[in-house]
N, C-alpha and C positions, 0 to 999 in steps of 0.2 A: 732930529736922529733917531732912527728906529732902537728899541730897545730890543733886547734878547728876547723880551716876553712878546713882542709883533713877533719878531722870528720863527719865534717856537709856534706859532698858530699851527703849521700846518700838521705838527707831530697829531696822535691821537689824543681825546681828551686825558684818556688815563693816565698818559706818561706826563702830561702838562699837569694834573691833578699832584701827580707825585713830585714833579718835580717843582713846585712853588711849594707842597710841605718841606722838600729837605731844604728848600732856601728864607723859608720864614717867612714867602712873603719879599723876599728883596727882588726875586728876579721881573715885579714892575718895576724897579729902575736901575738894578744892576746890570751889570755885563756879564755874560756868560758865566757860569760853575761847569767845566767839565765833570767833573769830580761827581758832583751832585745829581749832573743828568744822563753820567751812564748808572750812578742806584737807582735812579729813577725809572729810567727804562727795564732796570733787573724787577723793583718792584712792580711796575705794571708787569711784566711777564709772568711774575709767580703767582699773580691773585688767581688766577683761573685752580691752578691745579693744588693749591690753598683750599681754597673754599671748596672744591670736588673734594679732597678729603675729610674738611670736617661734615660735610652735610653727607655724605656718603652716597655721592651723584659720580656720573664721571666728567671729565674736562670733556668730552663729547657734548655732553649732554647740556653743559654750563654754555660752551659757546652756539648751540642750537637754541636757548633759553635766549641769551643775548640778543641771538639775530635775529629772534620774534620780536623779543620787546622794542628794538630799534628800528623794525621793519612795523611797527605799531605807531611809529612815532609819539612817543609820548614826550618826549622833551619837547618836539617842535607844537603841540596839541597845551602843555603847559604855559611856553613862552608866549603865544599868541592869545590866551588868557589873562596871564598874567606875567606883563613885561619884567615886573622889579622882584620875581621871582627866582633861585641862584638857585647853583648845585645839580640846574639837567645832565643826564650825560655823564656826571662824574661815578667813579666806582664807590663812593660811599651811597648814592642813589642805587646805582645798578645791581650793588650787588644786594639791597636789600632783598631787589625784584627777585633775584639767586635763588637767595635763600627761601624765599616763598614756594618756588616752583617744586625745589628738594625735598623740603620739610611739606608742603601739599596741607598746611595749618586748616586746622578748624575755628581755632581763637587765635587772634591778633589782638595784643593791646599795647598802646604806647601812649608816654605823657607827652607832652607838647607837640605842638602842632605847625602853630603860626600859617604863612601860606598854606601849606599842606604838601609840598615838593618830594620828602620823605613818606608821604601817607598816598600820594598818588601812586607811587611804583608799590608800596605794600597792595595798595587794590587792584593795581593792572594785572600782579600777579596774583591774588585769589579769585580775579576775575577770568584769565588763561588758564588756569583749572578748573574752574566751574566749580569752586568749593572754597568755604571757608568766610568770615566776614572780619570784622578792623571797629576795638573799638578804642576812640582819643578820647584822653583828660588834655587841657589846655585850660592855664590862667594868661589870656592873653597880655601882653604888654603895648598898651595904647599910645602911638605917637613915639619919633626918634627920639626921642632922648632918655628909651632904654631904662632900664631895671637895675640897679643894686642885687648879688643875690643874696646868699647867704652869710659871704665871706666879705662881700662887701666890693665886690670886683663888677664892674658894669659891664652888661649882657644887654647890649644895641640892637637886638631879633626884636622888631616888631610888628605891629600892624595898624594901619590907620583906623581902624576902626574894627568892632566886634566882628561886622559884617563879612570881615575880611578873611577871619580865621577861616582854613582851609579853600580858600577863593583857588589856589591851582588848581584844585580834583577836578576832573573833566565831570560833564555831566552825568555820564554812561556810568562811573564808575560809584557815584554815591549810594545806589540800592544796599551796598554790604557795608556800611560805614554808619557808625553809631559817634556820636559828640556827644562829650560832658564838658560845660563849662566850669571851672570853678578850681580851688588846690586841690593837688595830687595827693597832699598830705588829709585830706578831708574825704576826698575819692577813690580813690585807690583801694585803700583796703577793704569798701563795701561794695568794689563795682559792680556789678550784676552779669558782667561778661560770664558765659558759662565756664564753669572748672572743669575739666585744670585748662588752664593756658599753654598752646603750643609756643609760641614766641612775645618774649614781652621785649621791648624796645623802649629804653631812654631816650630824653631829647627835651627835657624841662631843665631846671634849676640845677648849673655844673654845677654848683659848689660841692666839696666832698664830703659834708653831712649828708644833705640830705640824697647826693646820688647812691648812698651806702644805704640810708635807709628806702630808698626806692627800692633798688636791689634785694634788699633784707626781707624787705616786703613783699615782690612779686615773687622771689626764689620758690617759697613752698606751693605757691597757686600753679608753677611751671609742673608739667607732665614732665616724668622720667625720659630722657635724652630729649627734651624741648631745648627751648635757646633764648638764654638773655642776652640781648644785642645793646649795646650804646654809644649814645655818641661823643664827642669830646671827652675821651679816654685819656690825651699826654694833660689834659690840663691841674691832673691831680691826680695821687695814686691810689683813688677810688677805687677802681673798676682791677687794677691786679691785687691790693689789699682783701677785697669780696673774692677774686680769684680764690686767690691762697688757704682761705677762710672755708671755702665748699671742696680742698683739693682739686678746683678746674684748672684746666690746663686753655689761658682764652688764645684768642686770634686776634689779630689787630690788624688792621688794615687803613693808612693813612691817619683819620682823625677817629675811626670808629675802632668798637671789637665789640666780639662776639663769645661767650661761653657756654658749652654745651651742658645740659644737667647729664647726670651719670645714670645710668639705668635703676640702678638702689644708689640713691643720693647720699653724702656723711654729711650729717648733721652740722649745720651751720656754727662756725664759731662764736 
């Protein structure tokens, strides 16, 4: 018997991703949740105007950029070269591209690469802008057993070998990419990416203490009106706590968040 997840397959990916978030994954086995589905549709519809407002772009521009991204068939290209990758075509990935098109960054810094799906979306945006470079730090977990984070929670994200870090990134996008392998606590404070940074993206150890440390370390190197982006913000209160400490207004979408630095930033608490 087909599950509701099967029947939902014909809907746009943004709605399905929002629905999976709403139902905490129960969509794979549970019957339909009409109220959750209605909320998922509303969430998907709201994302374009919300990200447009945050970045200063117009909703028309955001739709145009998304059309260009989908026309480039990056998701299909990633799937062909890296079948084990996931997340292509979701708002979690596509909105990273939108941020790049809107902000036109010269320097993006990210922690956490794994197979490199998010990295590929950043790099596609830089290529389409014809400007900017990406500096990545990764301490890869080798093998499917995963790794315990600093709070003892198991993170199963992994690669099969060090050579697979960034495997999903197409060769045509790699000239703008700089990869450093090692612990972010050692590499991030002295990273040789030019300052100031325009975008910083956290996607490494998702323990509260490490997330706060990365935000606090990266924030001073962000330019005024630059952006701090983060994955897995629902896992703990680190992102909202940091946003409050710098008097910021967080923008949240599904499992990710964005925080724009003020023109004249108040000191962090």
